[in-house]
BAROKOL-228424 format. One record per residue: x, y, z of N, C-alpha, C in turn; residue in one letter. Coordinates in steps of 0.1 Angstrom, whole numbers, plus 5000, padded with zeros to 4 digits. Layout:
N
XYZXYZXYZA ...
REM end
This chain:
507
484150394836485150294834486450334837M 487350264846488950284844490150174833S 490450214828491150114813492550074823Y 492549954828493649904836495049874818L 496050004822496850024815498149944815T 498849874806500249864807500949874798V 502249974797503050004789503749894780P 503949964769505249884759506149984758V 507749934762508250034765509749934764C 509549894751510749834751511949904737E 513449914742513949934732514249944716K 514149794714514249694705513349694695K 513249694685511949694677511149574674K 512049414672512249314678511249294691K 511649334702511149314716509749404719D 509949554710508449634712507449514706F 507849474693506949374691506149234696S 506949184702506949064711506349094725K 506149214733505949234742504649304738R 504249344727502449374727502049244725I 502049154713501749014714501848934731D 502848964735502348884751501548994758K 501349024754500449214768498949174763L 498749114751497249064745496649024751A 496848884759496448804770497048804784S 497548964782497948964798496648974809S 495549044806494449044815494549214813G 495549294808495649444807494049484796A 493549584798492549654787492949734782E 494249824781494549914774496349884772A 496949924765498049914756498850064759L 499850084764500350264760501750194751E 501550244736502650234728503850354736L 504850304740505550444744507150444735R 506750524719507550494710508750574714F 508350654728510050734731511150634735D 510950534738511950424746512650364732F 511750344721512850304713513950374707L 515150294705516150334703516150364690S 515650304680515950334665514150294656K 513550424649512550374642511750484636F 511450424627510550544613509050564614D 508650644607506850614609506350484603L 506950394591506850284589506150164602D 507450154613507050094626506250154634N 505750284633504850344640503450274637V 503650294619502250234616501650084619R 503550014615503149884621502449844634S 503449914643503249894656501749914660F 501149994658500250034661499049984653T 498649924647498149874641498049694645R 499549664647499549514655498749544671Q 498949664675498149674688497149704687A 495849764676494849794674494049624672A 495249564665494349414663494249344676D 494949324691494649304698493149284706T 492049364698491249464707491549514720G 492249574723492749624733493149784730L 492049844741492450024737493250034732K 494350104724495850134723495750314722V 496550364733497450454735498450484731I 498550594720500350604718500850744724C 502350704723502750804730504450804727T 505250944724506351024724506951104729C 507051074743506751184754508251234751R 508051424754509151474752510251464765D 510951464764512351414776511951504792Q 511351624788511351714797510051664808R 509751544809508251514811508251334814E 509751294811509751184818510151064803G 510051174791510651094778512451004775G 512050924767513350864768514050904751K 515450884746515950924738515551014729N 516151134734515451294727515351314712G 514351314711513851334695513151474689M 513351504680513251664676511551654680S 511251804678509651814679508751774670K 509351804659508951794647508251614641E 509651584645509451424645508351324658F 508351424666507451364675505751394675R 505651494666504551544661504451444656V 505351424640504751334633504451194631S 505251084648504751044649503151004658V 503051114666501851114671500651114656L 500851204648499851194639499951054627R 500951044633500850894624500350754633E 500350744641500150674651498150724651A 497950814652495950864651495550794639A 496350824624495350754614496150594614L 496550544620496750404622496050334630S 494850384634493850284645494150324657G 495050394664495250454680493850444683A 493650404693491950474704492850654706D 494050694712494250784719496150854713F 495850934712497350954713497451074726V 498751044732499451144740500251234740D 499551374744500451504739500651624751C 501951614755502451724765501251874764E 501051914776499952024774501252134773F 502752104778503652184771503952204760A 503652124751503852124735502852144729N 501952164731500152184725500352344725F 501052354711500952514703501152444691E 500852554685501552574668501052434664G 501952394661502352254650501752154654D 501752074669501451974678499952014674F 499552124681497752154682497352144668K 497852214657496752184644497452054640N 498451954639498651864632497751764639L 497551764653496851634661495051674659L 494851774656493651874656493251774642Q 493751794632494051774619493651584624T 494651554623494551404628493551344636A 492851384644491351344649490651374637E 490451484632489351514628489351404616A 490551364609490451254599490651104607E 489951074616490150954625489250944633S 489150834639488350844654489150854666D 490650884665491250874676491450994689C 491150964700490551114708492351144715R 492451284720493951314721493551284738L 494751284744494451304759496051374759I 495751464770496451614771497051574784L 498151584787499251554793499951634804S 500751654822501351694824501551624829A 503251614837503551564848504751644851H 504651604864505751684876506551584882N 507551524882508351444886508951504901F 509051574899509551684913509151664924D 507651694922506851704935505351784925G 504251844934502851874932503452044922R 502352044917501652124913500852264918F 501252344919501052494925499152484929E 498552444917497052434922497052324912S 496552214913495852094914495152104902L 493852164909492352194903493152304890R 493552414894494052484884494852464873G 495652374870496052284859494952234853Q 494152184861493352104853492252194846Y 491752274851491052414849491652484831D 493252504833493952524825494052414809K 493952334813494052174803493252174798M 491952214805490552134801490152254790Q 490552364795490352494785490652504771Q 491752454771493152454757492052344750A 491652264761491352134746489852034752A 489052104752487552044756487251944757P 487351924744487151784740488251654745D 489651664749490551574756490451524768A 491051414766490951334782492151414789V 492051504800492951504805493851424815I 495051424814496451354826496851394833K 496851454844497751524856498251404864I 499851364864500451314871501651374879A 501651344890502551434904503451344913Y 504351384918505051324928504351304942Q 504451204948503651274960505051164971A 505251244982506051254992505451195003D 504251225004503051185014501751125012N 501051035015499950935015499151085015I 499351195025498451295024498351365015N 499551375004499151454993498251384980Q 497651274983496651224978495051244971C 495251344982493551404990493151474978F 494051554975493751684964493851594948E 494151484949493751394931492051384937C 492051334948490351264951489251364944F 489951504954488751634950489251664937D 489851694928489951734917488951634908V 489151434909488151404905486951394908L 486751444918485351424923484351554913K 485151674912484651764902484851794894V 485451674881486051694867484751754862R 485051764850483851874840483851764828R 485451634823485251564817485851434822A 485951364808487051284810488351294815D 489251244828490251284830491051134838A 492551154839493051054845494151144858V 494051194869494951224878495651124884I 496451104889497351014899498451114903L 499051014915500251094925501350974918A 502350984920503350904914503750844923M 505250744928506150714942504450624950G 505850564960505450504968504150524973E 504050664976502650734989501650764982A 501850774964501050754956499750604954G 500350534953500050394950498550384954K 497750464966496150404964495550514953I 496150584946495550684936495550574925T 496150464921496350394913495350254915R 495150244931494350104929492950134932I 492750294935491150354934490750414921L 491650374911491150464896489650424896A 488650344900488050314891486750374902P 487450344916486350434923485850594921K 487550644919487150824922487550814903I 487250764894486550804883487650794869G 488950754872490150804869490350714853S 489950794843489950704832490750604822F 492250544833492950474829493850464840F 494250344840495350344858496550264849C 497850324852498850264844499550154853Y 500050044852500349904855501449844847A 501949814857503349804853503049564849S 504349544843504249414836505549314835K 506349244844507549194842508349294848G 507949344854508749474864509049584854G 508549614844508949744834508249854840K 508449934847508250034852508250204841Q 506950264839507450424828507350514841T 506650484849507050594862506950524876A 507150604883507550574900506150534908P 505750424910504950384917503750274909G 504150254901502950184893503150044895Q 502049964900501649814904501649684897I 502649614900502149534889500849494885P 500749414870499549434867499049284872L 499549204878498949054885498449114896K 499149234909498649254917496949294916Q 497249454907496049494905494949374905M 495049284893493849224892493549094902K 494349084915494948954917494348984937K 495249074938495149114953493949244954L 493549324947493149444945491949424942Y 492049284934490649304922490149434915R 490949474909490849654903489249614894F 488749534886488049524879486749464890N 486749464902485349454911485449574920E 485849684917486149814922485049894916I 484349934924483450044919483150184928N 482250254923482250384931481250324943E 480350244946480450174960481450124967H 482350084964483149984973483750094984T 483649944996483950025005485750035008E 486050105017487350095018488350075031L 489150025035489849965047491449965043Y 492149955050493849965051494249965061G 495549945061496649925072497550025071I 497350085080498350255081499150205091I 500550155082501750145088502950225084A 504250275085505350235080506450145086S 507350085078506950075064505349965066P 505049925051503849915051504149755042V 505549745033504749665023505049485029E 505649495039505849395047504149295049H 503449385053502049335057501049225051S 501049135055500049095052498549075056M 498149185056496649215063495849295049S 496449325034495949345025495249235019P 496149125020496149005015494948925021L 494848935038493848825045492548915041I 492649025043491349115039490949085029Y 491449115022491049085000490648965003N 491548865002490948745000489348715009K 488948745022488048675025487048805020T 487448955014485948975004485448924994F 487048884987486248804972485648704979K 485948584991484948504992483848474997K 484048655001482148655008481248744992E 482048784981481648874971480948994969G 482149084983482149164984483249294973S 482849384971483749454962484249594968S 484549534985485349604995486849614986S 487649685000489349694988489849715006V 491449655006491949695016493349735010F 493649845016495049915010496249895021L 497349925016498149985026498550095024P 498650185036498350275040500150365038L 501250375033502550405039502150565048L 502450595064502150665064503350715074L 504350745072505450795076505250825090E 506150825101506250845115505450985118E 505251025126504351185130503151225137G 502951255146501551255151500751375141T 501651485139500651605124500751515116D 501251415111501251375099499851265099N 499651145114498851075117497751135113F 497451215126496351305128495851375117N 496451445101496551505094495851405078A 496251285086495451165075493851115078F 493751105092492551095097491651185097L 491851355093491251475094491051425075D 491751405068491451395057490351315053N 490551225059489951055056488351115060V 488151145075486551195083486251325075L 486951415066486551505065485751485047S 486151345048485551305031484851185032R 483551185039482751065037482451005025P 482351055013482151025001483150895000W 484850935006485550794997485350685004L 484050665014483850545021484850485029S 485550545032486650465044485950405054F 486050285056485150205071485850205085K 486750165086487950135094489350075089G 490450115098491950045096492549985110F 493449855101494049835110495449905113S 496149975125497250055130498249955134V 499349975127500349925132501850005135T 503049975136503850025138504150225129L 504050315134504650355141503150455150P 502250345149500650515150499850425157H 500650335169499250235178499150405187K 500150425192500150555201498950675197T 499550705184499050775183497250765175N 497450685169496050635171494950615183A 495750565189494750605207494550755206F 495650815207495550945212494251025204D 494250995188493351045179491951025187Y 491750925186490250845192489950885204A 490850885213490350965224489951125225A 490551185216490251305216489051325205R 488651255198487651305186486551185188K 486751085188486250975191485750875200G 485750735204485850695219486650545215E 486850505231487450395234487150295239L 487350205237487150055240487950045255T 486749985265487449965279488649895277E 488849795271490349765268491249825260R 491149905251491750045245492950135255A 491750155266492050255272492850175284K 493050045286493250045299495049985292K 494649945279496449955275496750065271I 496150165265497250295256497450275247G 497050185235497250195221496150155219A 495750155203495150125194495650045184V 495149955175495749885167494149885157N 493149885159492049915150491150005156T 490650085145489950195145488850175131L 487350205141486450165129485850305129K 485950405113485750535112483850615118T 483250475116481850525112481150645121S 481750555138481550685147482850655153F 484050675148485250665152485850605169L 485750495166485850425180487250305179I 488150385190489850285194489350185199G 489950065191489849925200491749855200E 491749755206492849685203492849545203N 492849465192493049315193493949265195T 495049315198496549255201496449165213D 495849205225495749145234495349025239Y 494048985227493948845226494948775220S 495048855209495948755197497548785205G 498048825217498948745226498648685231A 497448675236497048625253496948455246Q 495748465237495648335231496748225232R 497748265222499048155217500048105228P 499748245239500848215247500148115259L 498948115261498548055273498247885266E 498347895251498347755244499847705248E 500847785250502347715247502647695261A 502247785272502447795282501647705297A 500747725287499347675299499447775304G 499447755321499147845335500448005331E 499748115329500948265331500948285342L 500548245354500448325368501948295372N 502348405374503548355386504848375376G 504448355362505848345354506648445350M 507848415352508648545347508948535339K 508548665330508548675316509148855310T 509848845301510648965299509948985284A 509849125281508949165272509649325266V 510049235253511349345247510249435236L 510549575242509649685236509149705244G 508749905239507849955251506550025243A 506950025226505650045222503949995223G 503750055212502049975209502249855210G 502449745205502649615210502449555221A 503849615228504349585238503449585247A 502749745247501249765255500349675258K 500049605245498949495245499849355249A 500649325252501149205257501149215272V 501849345277501649365292500549295294V 499649405289498349415299497749305299A 497849195284497649055284497948975293A 499849005297500448895304499948935321L 500049085324499649085334498349065345T 497249085333495849035336495748905341D 496748805336496948655339497748615348K 498348705357499448695368500748695364G 501248685356502348695354503348815363A 504748775358505448865364506748945355E 506149065350506549105337508049195340V 509149195334510249295332509949335312T 509849475318510049545305511249615299I 511849545290513649605281512949705274F 513449805273513849885261514850015260N 515150015247516650095245516250225250R 514850295250514850385259513950335275T 514850365283514550325296513050385304L 513150495299512050635304510850585298S 510550475285509750445282509150345289K 510550235290510050115297509350145310A 510350255320509650275334508250365330E 507750395323506550485317505750385317A 505950255309504950145309504950035322L 506150015328505949955339505350035349A 505450135350504450205362503050215360E 502950195345500950125342501150035349Q 501549925343501049815347501349715361F 502149795368503249725377504149635379G 504849695369505849615364507249675369C 508349585367509949655360510149695352K 511249795353511349805336513249815337A 514349835324515149835322515949825309C 517049865308517249905294517449765287Q 517749785278517549645270518549585264I 519549665271521249635267521349525278G 520849545290521049475305520349345308Y 519549295292518749175297519649045299F 519948945305518548925312518649005327P 519349085332519749175343519649025357M 520348955352520348825361519348725370G 518448755358517048695362516848575350E 516248475356516348355346514648345339A 514548395330513148445323512748315316F 511148295318510648175316509648165304E 509748315299509048365288509548495281V 510148515270510548615262509548655254V 509248745254508848815242509248965235V 509048945220510149005216508749085209N 508649225211507549295206508449455198C 509249425197510349525183510049495170T 510349585163510249505148511649505143S 512349455152513549345150513849205143L 514249215132514149065128512949065117G 512249195113511049195104511449185092M 510649115079511549125070511249295065S 512049345058513449305048514349235059P 514749355068516149335075515949185089K 515949095078515748955085516948895095V 518148985095518648945099519149025117E 518649105119518249165131517749105142A 518449115156518149025164517949115180C 516849125186516849235203517749215208P 518549075208518649085220520048905219I 520648915231522448845223521648725235D 521248605224520348505228521248375235T 522448435236523048345243522948345259T 521948475263521148425274520248355278F 519548315269518148235271518848135273L 517448085285517447965293517047815285Q 517747725286517047625277515147615286K 514547555274513247535279512347665281G 512847805279511847875287511047965269C 510147945271509547985258509648115252I 510448175239510548265230509348295221V 508548365225507648425218507948525203F 507748545191508648695188506848715178D 506548825179505448875175505548925163T 506948935158506948965144506248845136V 505948835128505548705119505548685102Y 506648795097506948755085508648795083N 509848735089509248585080508548485095P 508048425093507748305105508548255108P 510048225110511348215116512048335118E 512448395121512848485127514748465134T 515748495130516848515132516048515153R 515848525161515548525173515248385178L 513548345165513448225173514948115167L 515448125159515948035147517547975164K 518048115169518448065177518548065188E 516848115192516547995202516647855204A 516347795194515947685197517447615196E 518447705193519747635192520247615204Q 519647725212520547705229518847625235V 518047545227517247485237515747535242G 515547645239514547735245513247695232A 512447745236510847675229510647805222R 510447775206510247925199509147895193P 508348065196506948035194506848185182L 506548155166506248245159504748345162G 504848425152503848535157502648525148G 502748435139501648395127499948395135I 499948305148499148265153498448375160E 499448485165499048635171498948665158M 498748695151498748775136497648735133F 497048585130496148535126494248595133V 495448585153493748595160493548745161Q 494448785160494248955161493649015150Q 493848935138493048955127491648965123A 491348805129489648735132489248865142V 489648915153488748985157488549115156E 489949185151489449305143488849265130Q 488649175120487349175114486449215116Y 486149125127484549115130484049225139N 484949325141485249475149484649575139F 485749555127485349635113484349615109L 483649515105482949475097481849395105T 481849365113480649285117480149135114G 481149105105481248965099482448845103R 482248765102483448615107484148635094E 485748645099487048565091487348415098M 487548315082487648225087488648215090N 488948155102490548185113491648065102K 491147925096491847865093491847875076D 491047935074491147965053492448085062Y 492648155063493248295066494848205069I 495148135082496348135084496648085069R 496447955067496747885052497247965040K 496148085037497148235028498148265036K 497948295046499648375053500448285049V 500548135054501748055051502048025039L 501448015030501748005014502248115010K 501848275009502348355015503648395014K 504148345027505148395032506348295024I 506048165021506548085020507248115004K 506948174996506448214983507948244983Q 
REM end
């Protein structure tokens, strides 16, 4: 079992006590009393707060962290020893001591306290600056120093690829352990704690974090269904940078819940770069025991996904034609593109007949490739506008289109359809707009593939000049339905998902 743990980290004693009571019914499974956060307290307070927490029925961890490993309000070594010992004797289930201090007085007093109570030691090590030289070596040293302790190791991850060593060590651990990667890139090590066997998982509540990358408790329980994850859980995710804006985790996880499946869909922050992408896929495919079954792929990795699948797996005919992949199935490594139908269907519904329509496509990345393919297949006359002309020209040559730098829009032509395939206007940079909208023709269709926010600045300005705005939600939902079927072999309820997306965006 992995205990979902929330820290009590208030500065004032009265607030410390109130937070214990508040967290008692929050859905947490354990409380971590961070005594080092208190500005003033004595051992009587340690006893009373520990007993108060124990009375909630939740597991209780007591910590008085050394400043060198993230502690607050510098206290003497002697006082911190007495705090942990008093907590152990007052009903704490666990006391957390830094490995760096686990010698002399710390070791002797804590072992005495353990012998006199039912409390158990957590031996911890933190590196807020980066990784340990050898994570397995660090674990072995700590386990040898205290064979009966829970070993906790936390390190800062600057890249999601640095999470895999955490998974590897947990897979072969010889005792209860907590190993996690801190920071945005390390969030998956927290979500997957029940699958990989991490003894505790630390979540935030009310915006109060004690380490970078802690995920809100409500999100852990509701969005990622933490308590339903187990060693057999199958994994899916969206590969993107940025990734926090994506609605894919919401719609997939809601669908999994509706189906009664324990599968979970993860946000996978993977920074730009071919080598970075290739390393991630190599890491996934070399660890089949993690049970990654498939991915949604978006900016900036659709071309990287195409190249990887072409080299190490297969591509569908549609993906080959487009030259970009937004969907990867890992069981036999197949690359597909569902953006094609996701764009084509909403445009046909809005425009009717696309054949012969003068269309401007803004951007020349992965999304643009799918849109251009969908439009040219229907006979539209397409001009591709992009900041880097060479990219626009390469895409135009592939599909028999025109190309121009985006600064020259509208190039003297009156376009009947304008499609934005750039990320400009996407949350959180909602004030960005890819073109000067005064050039838009009255009555033309302006389709923005950005879906968050549902009404971008481009669409608002388009409406003001008399154009017909078309939001990206329909494209997103349509491609997601097709993607889900490709990855899982099951059907996603389109109307149900559309409602969930709209509700979330409007919050």
